[in-house]
C-alpha positions as a Markdown table, in Angstrom:
| # | Residue | x | y | z |
|---|---|---|---|---|
| 1 | Met | -56.3 | -22.2 | -1.7 |
| 2 | Ser | -55.6 | -18.8 | -3.2 |
| 3 | Phe | -56.7 | -17.2 | 0.1 |
| 4 | Phe | -53.2 | -17.9 | 1.6 |
| 5 | Ile | -51.4 | -16.0 | -1.2 |
| 6 | Ser | -51.7 | -12.2 | -0.9 |
| 7 | Pro | -52.6 | -10.5 | -4.1 |
| 8 | Ala | -49.7 | -8.0 | -3.6 |
| 9 | Leu | -47.1 | -10.9 | -3.6 |
| 10 | Ala | -48.6 | -12.5 | -6.6 |
| 11 | Ala | -48.5 | -9.2 | -8.6 |
| 12 | Glu | -45.5 | -8.4 | -10.8 |
| 13 | Ala | -42.9 | -5.9 | -9.7 |
| 14 | Pro | -43.5 | -2.3 | -10.7 |
| 15 | Ala | -41.8 | -1.2 | -13.9 |
| 16 | Gly | -39.3 | 1.2 | -12.1 |
| 17 | Ala | -38.1 | -1.3 | -9.5 |
| 18 | Met | -34.3 | -2.0 | -9.3 |
| 19 | Asp | -33.1 | -5.6 | -9.8 |
| 20 | Pro | -32.0 | -7.1 | -6.5 |
| 21 | Gly | -28.8 | -8.3 | -8.0 |
| 22 | Met | -27.9 | -4.8 | -9.2 |
| 23 | Phe | -28.7 | -3.5 | -5.7 |
| 24 | Asn | -26.3 | -6.0 | -4.1 |
| 25 | Ile | -23.5 | -5.1 | -6.5 |
| 26 | Leu | -24.0 | -1.4 | -5.8 |
| 27 | Phe | -24.0 | -2.1 | -2.1 |
| 28 | Leu | -20.7 | -4.0 | -2.3 |
| 29 | Val | -19.1 | -1.3 | -4.4 |
| 30 | Gly | -20.3 | 1.3 | -1.9 |
| 31 | Phe | -19.0 | -0.7 | 1.0 |
| 32 | Gly | -15.6 | -1.1 | -0.7 |
| 33 | Leu | -15.4 | 2.7 | -1.3 |
| 34 | Ile | -16.2 | 3.4 | 2.3 |
| 35 | Phe | -13.6 | 0.9 | 3.5 |
| 36 | Tyr | -11.0 | 2.5 | 1.2 |
| 37 | Phe | -11.6 | 6.1 | 2.1 |
| 38 | Phe | -12.1 | 5.7 | 5.8 |
| 39 | Met | -9.7 | 2.8 | 6.7 |
| 40 | Trp | -7.0 | 1.9 | 4.2 |
| 41 | Arg | -6.1 | 5.3 | 2.7 |
| 42 | Pro | -5.5 | 7.1 | 6.0 |
| 43 | Gln | -3.5 | 4.2 | 7.4 |
| 44 | Ala | -1.3 | 4.1 | 4.2 |
| 45 | Lys | -0.8 | 7.9 | 4.5 |
| 46 | Arg | 0.3 | 7.6 | 8.2 |
| 47 | Ala | 2.7 | 4.7 | 7.3 |
| 48 | Lys | 4.2 | 6.8 | 4.5 |
| 49 | Glu | 4.7 | 9.8 | 6.8 |
| 50 | His | 6.4 | 7.6 | 9.4 |
| 51 | Lys | 8.7 | 6.1 | 6.8 |
| 52 | Asn | 9.7 | 9.6 | 5.7 |
| 53 | Leu | 10.3 | 10.6 | 9.4 |
| 54 | Leu | 12.6 | 7.7 | 9.9 |
| 55 | Ala | 14.5 | 8.3 | 6.7 |
| 56 | Asn | 15.1 | 12.0 | 7.5 |
| 57 | Leu | 16.3 | 11.4 | 11.1 |
| 58 | Ala | 19.7 | 13.0 | 11.8 |
| 59 | Lys | 22.1 | 13.5 | 14.7 |
| 60 | Gly | 20.8 | 16.3 | 16.9 |
| 61 | Asp | 17.1 | 15.9 | 16.2 |
| 62 | Glu | 14.8 | 15.9 | 19.2 |
| 63 | Val | 12.3 | 13.1 | 19.1 |
| 64 | Ile | 9.7 | 11.3 | 21.2 |
| 65 | Thr | 9.4 | 7.5 | 21.1 |
| 66 | Ala | 6.2 | 5.4 | 21.1 |
| 67 | Gly | 6.7 | 4.8 | 24.8 |
| 68 | Gly | 6.8 | 8.6 | 25.5 |
| 69 | Val | 10.6 | 8.9 | 26.1 |
| 70 | Ile | 11.9 | 12.3 | 24.9 |
| 71 | Gly | 15.5 | 12.6 | 23.8 |
| 72 | Lys | 18.1 | 14.0 | 21.4 |
| 73 | Val | 19.5 | 11.7 | 18.7 |
| 74 | Val | 23.2 | 11.0 | 19.4 |
| 75 | Arg | 23.9 | 8.2 | 17.0 |
| 76 | Leu | 21.9 | 6.2 | 14.5 |
| 77 | Asn | 22.3 | 3.3 | 12.1 |
| 78 | Asp | 20.0 | 1.4 | 9.8 |
| 79 | Asp | 18.0 | -0.3 | 12.6 |
| 80 | Tyr | 18.7 | 1.5 | 15.9 |
| 81 | Val | 18.9 | 5.1 | 17.3 |
| 82 | Val | 20.7 | 6.2 | 20.4 |
| 83 | Leu | 18.9 | 8.9 | 22.4 |
| 84 | Glu | 20.4 | 11.1 | 25.1 |
| 85 | Val | 17.6 | 11.5 | 27.5 |
| 86 | Ser | 19.5 | 13.4 | 30.1 |
| 87 | Glu | 23.1 | 14.6 | 30.6 |
| 88 | Gly | 25.2 | 11.5 | 30.2 |
| 89 | Thr | 22.3 | 9.0 | 29.9 |
| 90 | Glu | 21.9 | 7.3 | 26.6 |
| 91 | Leu | 19.3 | 4.8 | 25.6 |
| 92 | Lys | 19.2 | 2.6 | 22.5 |
| 93 | Phe | 15.9 | 2.2 | 20.7 |
| 94 | Gln | 14.8 | 0.5 | 17.5 |
| 95 | Lys | 14.4 | 3.2 | 14.9 |
| 96 | Ala | 10.7 | 2.1 | 14.2 |
| 97 | His | 9.8 | 3.2 | 17.8 |
| 98 | Val | 10.4 | 6.8 | 17.1 |
| 99 | Ala | 7.0 | 8.3 | 17.0 |
| 100 | Ala | 7.5 | 12.0 | 16.1 |
| 101 | Glu | 10.2 | 14.7 | 15.7 |
| 102 | Leu | 9.9 | 17.6 | 18.1 |
| 103 | Pro | 10.7 | 21.2 | 17.3 |
| 104 | Lys | 14.2 | 22.3 | 18.3 |
| 105 | Gly | 14.5 | 23.5 | 21.9 |
| 106 | Thr | 11.6 | 21.4 | 23.2 |
| 107 | Ile | 13.8 | 19.5 | 25.6 |
| 108 | Lys | 15.3 | 22.6 | 27.2 |
| 109 | Ser | 11.9 | 24.2 | 27.6 |
| 110 | Ile | 10.7 | 21.2 | 29.6 |
């Protein structure tokens, strides 16, 4: 019945072959490093930058919200910011929805 078993499968592994368990561990470590550097780390960096943006908001700053509304900060408190979007028109937003701070004079140039 030995004609069903290939001689190559019956032979021992070459001396320089890597242990399959070791290969699996290296594969998982490599996958973890890829996950960290391409997904988790950039997201944590963006979250930190956004937190600093919200902490440094001040009256008179020109900002854009996540919905695309551009305005000048009139009032703010811990959770909300009031933006003047046009002469005499003020809108209240949650502070977390401020996406970016614009350079001074951006609203007048539009």
